[in-house]
C-alpha positions as semicolon CSV with decimal commas, in nm:
position;residue;x (nm);y (nm);z (nm)
1;M;-6,251;-7,607;-1,860
2;A;-6,414;-7,318;-2,042
3;N;-6,555;-7,366;-2,391
4;I;-6,558;-6,999;-2,483
5;K;-6,249;-6,876;-2,669
6;S;-6,229;-6,546;-2,486
7;Q;-6,246;-6,721;-2,149
8;I;-5,974;-6,968;-2,250
9;K;-5,752;-6,674;-2,340
10;R;-5,843;-6,495;-2,017
11;N;-5,744;-6,806;-1,819
12;R;-5,404;-6,811;-1,991
13;Q;-5,351;-6,442;-1,918
14;N;-5,453;-6,482;-1,555
15;E;-5,214;-6,772;-1,505
16;R;-4,922;-6,577;-1,653
17;R;-5,001;-6,281;-1,430
18;R;-5,043;-6,499;-1,121
19;V;-4,699;-6,656;-1,169
20;R;-4,534;-6,318;-1,232
21;N;-4,704;-6,153;-0,933
22;K;-4,611;-6,444;-0,706
23;A;-4,245;-6,410;-0,805
24;I;-4,251;-6,037;-0,736
25;R;-4,422;-6,081;-0,397
26;T;-4,171;-6,347;-0,296
27;E;-3,885;-6,118;-0,392
28;L;-4,039;-5,837;-0,186
29;K;-4,059;-6,065;0,117
30;T;-3,690;-6,148;0,076
31;Y;-3,586;-5,781;0,066
32;T;-3,811;-5,699;0,360
33;K;-3,658;-5,980;0,563
34;K;-3,306;-5,860;0,481
35;V;-3,386;-5,512;0,612
36;R;-3,550;-5,643;0,927
37;T;-3,269;-5,887;1,012
38;A;-3,003;-5,620;0,953
39;A;-3,200;-5,380;1,174
40;A;-3,241;-5,642;1,446
41;E;-2,867;-5,708;1,446
42;G;-2,799;-5,334;1,470
43;D;-2,620;-5,328;1,135
44;A;-2,725;-4,980;1,023
45;E;-2,508;-4,976;0,710
46;N;-2,653;-5,293;0,559
47;A;-3,002;-5,200;0,676
48;G;-2,972;-4,871;0,486
49;K;-2,849;-5,038;0,168
50;D;-3,115;-5,308;0,181
51;L;-3,381;-5,047;0,259
52;A;-3,300;-4,857;-0,060
53;V;-3,338;-5,174;-0,267
54;A;-3,659;-5,271;-0,089
55;I;-3,814;-4,928;-0,143
56;R;-3,724;-4,937;-0,512
57;Q;-3,884;-5,280;-0,550
58;L;-4,196;-5,177;-0,356
59;D;-4,241;-4,872;-0,579
60;K;-4,200;-5,088;-0,886
61;A;-4,453;-5,343;-0,761
62;A;-4,703;-5,067;-0,687
63;S;-4,659;-4,909;-1,029
64;K;-4,704;-5,244;-1,205
65;G;-5,022;-5,319;-1,012
66;V;-4,887;-5,612;-0,813
67;M;-4,986;-5,434;-0,493
68;H;-5,185;-5,124;-0,406
69;K;-4,989;-4,799;-0,386
70;R;-5,101;-4,732;-0,030
71;A;-5,002;-5,082;0,078
72;A;-4,658;-5,017;-0,069
73;A;-4,638;-4,681;0,110
74;R;-4,735;-4,845;0,440
75;K;-4,469;-5,115;0,399
76;K;-4,205;-4,854;0,309
77;A;-4,289;-4,649;0,617
78;R;-4,268;-4,948;0,848
79;L;-3,940;-5,065;0,696
80;S;-3,794;-4,715;0,723
81;R;-3,892;-4,698;1,086
82;A;-3,734;-5,040;1,153
83;A;-3,412;-4,938;0,976
84;G;-3,411;-4,608;1,166
85;T;-3,419;-4,780;1,502
86;A;-3,112;-4,980;1,396
87;S;-2,914;-4,664;1,324
88;A;-3,037;-4,495;1,645
89;G;-2,978;-4,798;1,864
């Protein structure tokens, strides 16, 4: 355990951020899975609805610094493509 006050505070801050970021990442995985399963089943309507929610959450995570903006853009593009194949197929 650190003896320096500033480091003790920094440890508290890091722990709070870690827990929050983990919750957000877990939620993102859930939304991503919903889109992919709907697309795999060929359910274009639900895939579209879930895609909109997933994109909103990815943008929010990128703006809050949970993930890099380009990583979010890459995930959005791949999800869009997966949802598009459901509507085409």
